[in-house]
C-alpha distance (Angstrom), angle and dihedral (degrees) to the residues before:
residue distance angle dihedral
M1 . . .
T2 3.81 . .
T3 3.80 115.4 .
P4 3.82 110.3 -113.4
L5 3.78 114.9 -106.3
R6 3.78 120.0 -116.1
I7 3.80 104.6 -127.5
V8 3.79 131.3 -169.6
F9 3.81 109.2 -158.1
M10 3.80 121.6 -153.8
G11 3.81 117.8 -167.4
T12 3.78 140.4 119.1
P13 3.86 121.4 -175.6
D14 3.81 135.0 52.6
F15 3.81 90.9 -81.8
A16 3.82 89.6 66.3
V17 3.80 96.5 52.4
P18 3.85 100.3 79.3
S19 3.82 89.8 49.8
L20 3.80 91.9 49.5
Q21 3.82 91.8 45.8
A22 3.81 90.7 49.5
L23 3.81 89.5 54.9
I24 3.81 91.5 46.6
D25 3.82 90.1 51.8
G26 3.80 92.8 44.1
P27 3.80 132.8 83.6
D28 3.80 97.0 -93.9
E29 3.81 131.2 80.8
V30 3.81 122.9 -111.5
V31 3.81 100.6 -151.5
A32 3.82 95.3 -177.8
T33 3.80 142.2 -5.1
V34 3.79 120.3 -140.0
C35 3.82 116.5 -154.4
Q36 3.75 135.8 166.9
P37 3.83 115.1 -97.6
D38 3.81 122.2 -79.9
R39 3.82 111.5 -85.3
P40 3.82 132.9 -152.2
R41 3.81 110.7 -105.9
G42 3.78 140.6 176.6
R43 3.79 129.9 19.6
G44 3.78 92.2 -54.3
R45 3.83 91.1 49.9
K46 3.79 89.1 -133.4
L47 3.78 115.0 179.7
T48 3.81 104.9 -105.3
P49 3.83 129.1 -169.8
P50 3.83 117.6 -126.6
P51 3.83 116.5 -105.7
A52 3.81 94.0 -110.0
K53 3.80 90.4 56.0
V54 3.80 91.1 52.0
C55 3.81 90.3 50.5
A56 3.82 93.4 47.7
E57 3.80 95.1 47.5
A58 3.80 90.8 49.3
A59 3.81 87.4 58.0
G60 3.81 93.5 45.4
I61 3.80 94.0 -111.4
P62 3.83 118.1 149.0
V63 3.82 113.2 -110.3
L64 3.80 126.2 -147.6
Q65 3.82 120.3 -164.7
P66 3.80 107.5 180.0
T67 3.80 119.2 -179.5
S68 3.81 86.1 -143.1
I69 3.80 130.5 24.0
R70 3.81 92.1 -168.8
T71 3.79 97.3 80.0
D72 3.79 131.2 102.8
E73 3.80 88.4 -127.5
F74 3.81 93.3 59.5
L75 3.80 92.5 43.3
D76 3.81 89.8 52.4
T77 3.82 90.4 49.1
V78 3.80 91.6 54.5
R79 3.80 91.9 43.2
D80 3.82 90.0 54.2
L81 3.83 88.2 56.9
R82 3.83 88.6 62.5
P83 3.81 95.6 -142.9
D84 3.78 119.6 -168.3
L85 3.80 89.4 -161.1
I86 3.80 139.8 10.9
V87 3.81 116.6 -145.2
V88 3.81 120.1 -161.8
A89 3.82 127.5 -166.5
A90 3.81 117.2 169.5
Y91 3.80 95.4 -34.5
G92 3.80 90.9 158.7
R93 3.79 103.1 -132.5
I94 3.80 135.7 76.8
L95 3.79 110.9 -105.2
P96 3.83 121.1 -133.7
G97 3.80 120.3 -120.6
S98 3.81 91.3 -114.9
L99 3.81 88.8 64.4
L100 3.82 97.5 37.8
N101 3.79 92.3 54.8
L102 3.81 97.9 40.7
P103 3.85 99.5 93.5
P104 3.83 118.3 67.7
M105 3.83 89.8 -122.8
G106 3.79 93.9 43.5
T107 3.80 126.3 -136.2
I108 3.80 126.4 -53.9
N109 3.79 129.1 -166.2
V110 3.81 136.9 -151.6
H111 3.82 104.7 -138.6
G112 3.81 123.3 -173.2
S113 3.80 99.9 -131.7
L114 3.78 142.3 52.5
L115 3.77 99.0 -94.1
P116 2.97 138.4 -106.1
K117 3.82 82.3 36.1
Y118 3.79 116.3 82.1
R119 3.75 106.2 10.7
G120 3.79 111.2 -178.5
A121 3.78 145.7 46.5
A122 3.83 102.1 -41.2
P123 3.82 108.9 36.0
I124 3.81 95.8 143.5
Q125 3.81 94.7 51.6
W126 3.81 95.2 46.1
A127 3.80 92.8 49.9
V128 3.82 88.9 58.0
I129 3.83 94.1 41.0
N130 3.79 91.3 52.3
G131 3.79 93.0 51.1
E132 3.80 97.7 -113.6
R133 3.80 114.1 172.5
E134 3.80 92.6 -155.9
T135 3.77 137.5 33.1
G136 3.80 134.5 153.0
V137 3.76 145.6 161.4
T138 3.78 129.3 -70.4
I139 3.79 123.6 -153.8
M140 3.79 102.0 -151.4
Q141 3.79 139.3 178.3
M142 3.77 105.1 -115.6
D143 3.78 126.1 -126.4
E144 3.81 129.9 171.6
G145 3.82 94.4 -84.9
M146 3.80 127.8 90.0
D147 3.82 101.9 -85.5
T148 3.81 91.5 -37.7
G149 3.82 100.2 126.6
D150 3.79 127.1 116.2
I151 3.80 118.0 -72.5
L152 3.81 114.5 -115.3
L153 3.81 104.1 171.3
P154 3.83 128.9 -1.3
V155 3.82 119.7 -168.3
S156 3.82 120.2 -173.5
I157 3.81 133.4 -150.5
P158 3.84 131.3 -179.0
I159 3.82 124.7 -109.6
G160 3.82 111.6 -137.2
D161 3.80 128.0 -150.3
E162 3.80 90.5 -107.4
D163 3.80 95.9 45.6
T164 3.78 119.5 113.5
A165 3.78 131.7 -170.0
G166 3.80 85.5 -96.3
T167 3.81 96.5 54.0
M168 3.81 91.8 43.5
F169 3.80 89.9 48.6
D170 3.81 89.7 58.7
K171 3.81 93.7 44.3
L172 3.80 94.3 47.2
S173 3.79 94.9 45.2
R174 3.82 89.6 56.2
L175 3.80 91.3 43.3
G176 3.80 89.1 50.3
G177 3.78 91.7 57.7
E178 3.81 91.8 49.7
A179 3.82 93.1 46.4
L180 3.80 91.7 47.1
V181 3.81 93.3 56.5
R182 3.82 90.7 48.2
A183 3.80 92.2 47.8
I184 3.81 94.5 50.3
A185 3.81 91.6 48.4
L186 3.82 90.2 51.8
L187 3.79 91.1 43.4
K188 3.80 91.4 55.8
E189 3.81 89.5 50.4
G190 3.80 92.0 49.4
K191 3.81 90.7 -118.9
L192 3.81 99.5 124.5
T193 3.79 118.0 92.4
P194 3.82 113.8 -161.5
I195 3.81 111.0 -127.4
P196 3.83 117.1 -157.2
Q197 3.79 114.0 -128.0
D198 3.79 120.0 -112.1
D199 3.80 101.0 -123.3
S200 3.81 91.2 -162.9
L201 3.83 88.4 68.4
A202 3.80 95.1 48.0
T203 3.81 122.0 121.4
E204 3.78 128.0 -173.6
A205 3.81 129.1 -120.5
P206 3.82 106.5 -167.0
M207 3.79 124.4 -175.9
L208 3.79 116.0 -75.8
K209 3.81 122.1 -110.2
K210 3.80 126.3 -148.9
E211 3.81 93.1 -124.0
M212 3.81 89.9 62.5
G213 3.80 86.9 76.0
H214 3.83 95.9 65.0
L215 3.81 100.9 106.4
D216 3.80 123.0 -132.8
W217 3.80 104.2 -153.7
S218 3.81 92.4 -162.4
R219 3.80 86.9 75.3
G220 3.80 118.7 90.8
A221 3.80 123.9 -88.0
S222 3.82 92.9 -116.1
E223 3.80 91.9 52.5
L224 3.82 92.6 47.9
H225 3.81 90.2 46.0
C226 3.81 89.9 59.3
L227 3.80 94.2 42.2
I228 3.81 95.0 51.7
R229 3.81 91.8 48.5
G230 3.80 93.0 45.0
L231 3.82 91.7 53.6
D232 3.82 93.5 48.1
P233 3.03 118.6 135.8
W234 3.84 96.1 7.5
P235 2.97 134.9 58.1
S236 3.85 86.9 -9.5
A237 3.80 129.1 -155.7
Y238 3.79 120.8 -90.1
S239 3.79 145.0 175.9
F240 3.80 136.3 -172.4
L241 3.78 129.1 -115.7
N242 3.82 122.3 178.5
G243 3.78 89.5 -14.9
K244 3.80 94.4 -53.5
R245 3.79 125.2 112.5
F246 3.78 120.1 -128.2
R247 3.80 122.7 -170.3
L248 3.79 112.0 -145.7
F249 3.81 128.8 -147.9
R250 3.82 143.4 169.2
P251 3.80 99.4 33.1
A252 3.80 127.2 -175.0
V253 3.80 128.3 -168.3
V254 3.81 118.5 -119.7
E255 3.79 107.8 -159.2
D256 3.80 104.9 -140.9
A257 3.79 139.0 98.1
A258 3.80 116.5 -83.5
A259 3.80 113.1 -138.9
E260 3.81 93.5 178.2
P261 3.83 124.1 83.3
P262 3.83 112.3 -87.1
G263 3.81 112.1 -87.7
T264 3.80 94.6 30.2
I265 3.81 116.6 137.2
C266 3.81 101.1 -130.7
R267 3.78 95.3 178.8
A268 3.80 135.7 8.9
D269 3.80 116.0 -170.5
R270 3.79 143.1 117.7
Q271 3.82 90.5 -61.7
G272 3.79 91.5 59.5
L273 3.79 140.4 -106.1
L274 3.80 115.1 -36.6
I275 3.80 104.2 -153.8
A276 3.81 127.7 -172.8
T277 3.81 116.7 -125.9
G278 3.78 135.1 -179.3
R279 3.81 88.5 -86.0
G280 3.79 118.1 21.4
H281 3.78 131.2 -31.6
L282 3.78 131.4 -63.6
L283 3.80 121.7 -146.5
V284 3.82 110.9 -149.5
R285 3.81 113.5 -164.8
E286 3.81 103.0 180.0
V287 3.80 131.4 40.6
Q288 3.77 138.7 176.9
A289 3.79 117.4 -152.0
E290 3.80 119.8 -156.1
G291 3.78 110.5 -74.4
K292 3.81 92.1 7.4
K293 3.79 136.6 101.8
R294 3.77 123.4 -102.1
M295 3.81 109.0 -91.8
E296 3.78 144.9 160.2
V297 3.80 113.4 -80.3
Q298 3.81 91.4 -117.7
A299 3.81 90.4 62.4
C300 3.81 94.5 56.7
L301 3.83 100.7 43.4
C302 3.81 95.6 86.1
G303 3.79 93.1 76.2
G304 3.79 92.3 58.4
T305 3.81 93.6 -129.3
L306 3.83 91.1 126.1
Q307 3.78 117.0 46.2
A308 3.80 138.6 158.4
G309 3.79 109.3 -90.5
D310 3.81 95.0 34.0
R311 3.76 115.6 119.5
F312 3.79 129.1 -144.8
S313 3.78 113.6 -134.9
């Protein structure tokens, strides 16, 4: 019987939880979980633990939350844990080489794209924004670059027309946990061959900014369809009408020529808002008015704030 590996897990947000849970349920031992510090959240700014910490504590796993991972003290703490392997899933900081190379088996990462595409902080969102029909997770051997290490195990998954960054986030986080368990099993058997990334095929996935959500209706319906879905749930796409901001969700492309000026609401009914764009029409089925909850278009038509003939700026 193979001796269980001693694993230090490093992860912080919801995306990391399925990977951590898969390790907890697996044959190896998670000797510690490293998360970023608790942060104030919500209107009351209450100090809130990250999801990976909650998961680890529920399983009785020690949690470390250093303010810096680039200190001799933290390196000594990890060294004293005698890890065979470090596993990273959305930890949120770049790891130094002294930490990456500490375990005998090195450090591996669960990344939410098919590398070398979409290196960076927001790979899931950019895949949707750019209209990709497929994405996935890559289990990679980490180096000191930004997602530049050797590929160990890629696993793909389709992106549907109704998928958003939020739905793909959930799918890929679960897929990441499954792929991680497979990769570690193969790694222990010596059956994984590291494949260097082709840097000429690399694309970047930088952090999203709120202003990205301000819609330009002169763009085509297909392009706006991808953008709205890729920014859902955060920072979300929006447009202004009569000085009020409306966030827009659940778009669908209507393949026809738009005779009306871009941004014009051509129809407002129980099906949604049919809006003219630079190329074709976009059907928007959910909206969120300022100070209101997100709702189906049908539910907010009674007030007369959205009518055919109105035009988003």
